C-alpha positions as CSV (number, residue, x, y, z in Angstrom):
1,M,-15.3,-79.5,87.5
2,R,-17.9,-81.8,89.0
3,Q,-21.4,-81.9,87.7
4,V,-24.1,-81.0,90.3
5,S,-27.7,-81.9,90.0
6,A,-30.3,-80.5,92.4
7,G,-33.7,-81.9,93.4
8,I,-36.7,-81.6,95.5
9,L,-38.0,-84.5,97.6
10,L,-41.6,-83.5,98.2
11,Y,-43.2,-85.2,101.2
12,R,-46.7,-85.3,102.8
13,R,-48.1,-86.5,106.0
14,T,-51.0,-88.9,105.9
15,A,-52.9,-90.9,108.5
16,S,-50.7,-93.9,107.9
17,G,-47.4,-92.0,108.0
18,T,-45.1,-89.9,105.8
19,E,-44.9,-90.4,102.1
20,V,-42.4,-89.1,99.5
21,F,-43.0,-88.2,95.9
22,L,-40.7,-90.0,93.4
23,V,-40.7,-90.0,89.6
24,H,-40.1,-92.8,87.1
25,P,-37.8,-92.0,84.1
26,G,-39.4,-92.0,80.7
27,G,-38.2,-93.4,77.5
28,P,-37.8,-96.9,76.1
29,Y,-34.9,-97.9,78.3
30,W,-36.9,-97.5,81.5
31,A,-40.3,-98.7,80.2
32,R,-40.1,-102.2,81.8
33,K,-38.1,-101.3,84.9
34,D,-39.7,-100.4,88.2
35,E,-38.0,-101.3,91.5
36,G,-34.7,-99.6,91.7
37,A,-35.6,-97.2,88.8
38,W,-37.4,-94.3,90.4
39,S,-35.8,-91.0,91.3
40,V,-36.1,-87.7,93.1
41,P,-37.2,-85.0,90.5
42,K,-33.8,-83.4,89.7
43,G,-31.6,-82.0,87.0
44,L,-28.2,-80.4,86.2
45,V,-27.5,-77.0,87.8
46,D,-26.6,-74.4,85.1
47,A,-23.4,-72.4,85.6
48,A,-24.9,-69.2,86.9
49,E,-27.9,-70.9,88.6
50,D,-28.8,-71.1,92.3
51,E,-29.0,-74.8,93.3
52,L,-32.3,-74.4,95.1
53,G,-33.8,-72.4,92.2
54,C,-32.6,-75.2,89.9
55,A,-34.2,-77.9,92.1
56,W,-37.6,-76.2,91.9
57,R,-37.2,-75.5,88.1
58,E,-36.4,-79.2,87.5
59,F,-39.4,-80.2,89.7
60,R,-41.7,-78.1,87.6
61,E,-40.2,-79.3,84.3
62,E,-40.3,-83.0,85.2
63,T,-43.7,-83.0,86.8
64,G,-45.6,-80.0,85.5
65,F,-46.4,-79.0,89.1
66,D,-46.0,-75.9,91.1
67,A,-46.3,-77.8,94.3
68,A,-48.4,-76.2,97.0
69,R,-45.8,-76.0,99.8
70,T,-46.7,-75.8,103.5
71,G,-43.3,-74.7,104.8
72,P,-39.7,-74.0,104.1
73,E,-37.4,-76.4,102.3
74,R,-35.1,-78.5,104.5
75,D,-31.6,-79.0,103.1
76,L,-30.8,-82.8,103.1
77,G,-27.3,-82.2,101.8
78,S,-25.2,-83.4,98.9
79,F,-24.9,-87.0,97.8
80,S,-22.3,-88.6,95.6
81,L,-23.9,-90.6,92.8
82,P,-22.3,-93.6,91.1
83,S,-22.0,-91.6,87.9
84,G,-19.6,-89.2,89.6
85,K,-22.2,-86.4,89.8
86,H,-23.2,-84.8,93.1
87,L,-26.9,-84.5,94.0
88,R,-28.0,-81.7,96.3
89,V,-31.5,-82.3,97.7
90,W,-34.0,-80.3,99.7
91,A,-37.1,-81.8,101.3
92,A,-40.3,-79.8,101.1
93,E,-43.7,-80.5,102.6
94,G,-46.4,-80.3,100.0
95,D,-48.8,-82.2,97.8
96,C,-49.6,-82.9,94.2
97,D,-51.8,-85.3,92.2
98,A,-49.4,-87.9,90.9
99,G,-52.0,-88.9,88.2
100,A,-51.9,-85.4,86.7
101,L,-48.1,-85.4,86.1
102,R,-47.1,-83.8,82.8
103,S,-43.4,-83.9,82.0
104,N,-41.2,-82.1,79.5
105,L,-39.9,-84.1,76.6
106,F,-36.5,-85.2,75.4
107,E,-35.4,-86.5,72.0
108,M,-33.3,-89.6,71.1
109,E,-32.7,-91.9,68.3
110,W,-35.1,-94.8,68.5
111,P,-34.9,-97.6,67.7
112,P,-31.1,-97.5,68.0
113,H,-29.2,-97.1,64.7
114,S,-32.5,-96.4,62.9
115,G,-31.7,-92.7,62.1
116,R,-35.1,-91.8,63.4
117,A,-35.5,-89.3,66.2
118,R,-38.4,-89.7,68.6
119,Q,-39.6,-87.7,71.6
120,F,-40.3,-89.2,75.0
121,P,-41.3,-87.7,78.3
122,E,-38.4,-87.2,80.7
123,V,-40.6,-88.6,83.4
124,D,-43.5,-91.0,82.6
125,R,-45.2,-91.1,86.0
126,G,-44.9,-90.1,89.6
127,G,-46.0,-91.7,92.8
128,W,-46.3,-91.3,96.5
129,F,-44.5,-93.9,98.6
130,D,-44.1,-94.7,102.3
131,R,-40.6,-95.4,103.6
132,A,-40.4,-99.1,102.8
133,A,-41.8,-98.7,99.3
134,A,-39.6,-95.7,98.6
135,L,-36.5,-97.6,99.6
136,R,-37.5,-100.4,97.1
137,K,-38.4,-98.0,94.2
138,I,-35.5,-95.5,94.4
139,A,-32.5,-96.0,92.2
140,P,-29.7,-97.6,94.3
141,G,-27.4,-94.5,94.0
142,Q,-30.2,-92.3,95.5
143,R,-31.1,-94.6,98.4
144,P,-29.0,-92.5,100.8
145,V,-31.4,-89.5,100.0
146,I,-34.4,-91.5,101.3
147,E,-32.5,-92.8,104.3
148,S,-31.3,-89.3,105.2
149,F,-34.8,-87.8,104.8
150,Y,-36.4,-90.4,107.1
151,A,-33.6,-90.2,109.6
152,A,-34.0,-86.4,109.8
153,F,-37.8,-86.5,109.6
154,D,-38.1,-89.2,112.3
155,G,-35.7,-87.3,114.5
156,S,-37.6,-84.0,114.3
157,A,-40.9,-85.8,114.8
158,Q,-39.6,-87.4,118.0
159,A,-38.2,-84.1,119.2
160,R,-41.6,-82.5,118.8
161,G,-43.2,-85.4,120.6
162,A,-45.1,-86.5,117.5
């Protein structure tokens, strides 16, 4: 059975255009990585869990935010990741203060082979990015999510005459 992760791509409209909210993974492996390391807030769907419910649960766990939404979620679809997992993503218009992010923690042995367990935030920071920056920051396997979002968003904006 394939593993499915679900996530929320929060977006906001600004005077300069549309920005998306991405998160940077925490822990020592990611500490010095930036471009190509960011992600949509996401996580594994539990067996009896609704995918959209999981996406919002993971968003809250990874960011500490109950984002103030300004409309319904838009299903961006399911994306195959290089790991073999499938990522189901919804776009939701809303806002949050990236500087106030507070993530849940995970535990791992660090340094490797030391026998010592340490806790790290699952996400160490979040940020708002325009299209060009988001395409640079996002992990390569999730790039189709950003491309799909902007293709759908640009199309709906043009259809409204915006």
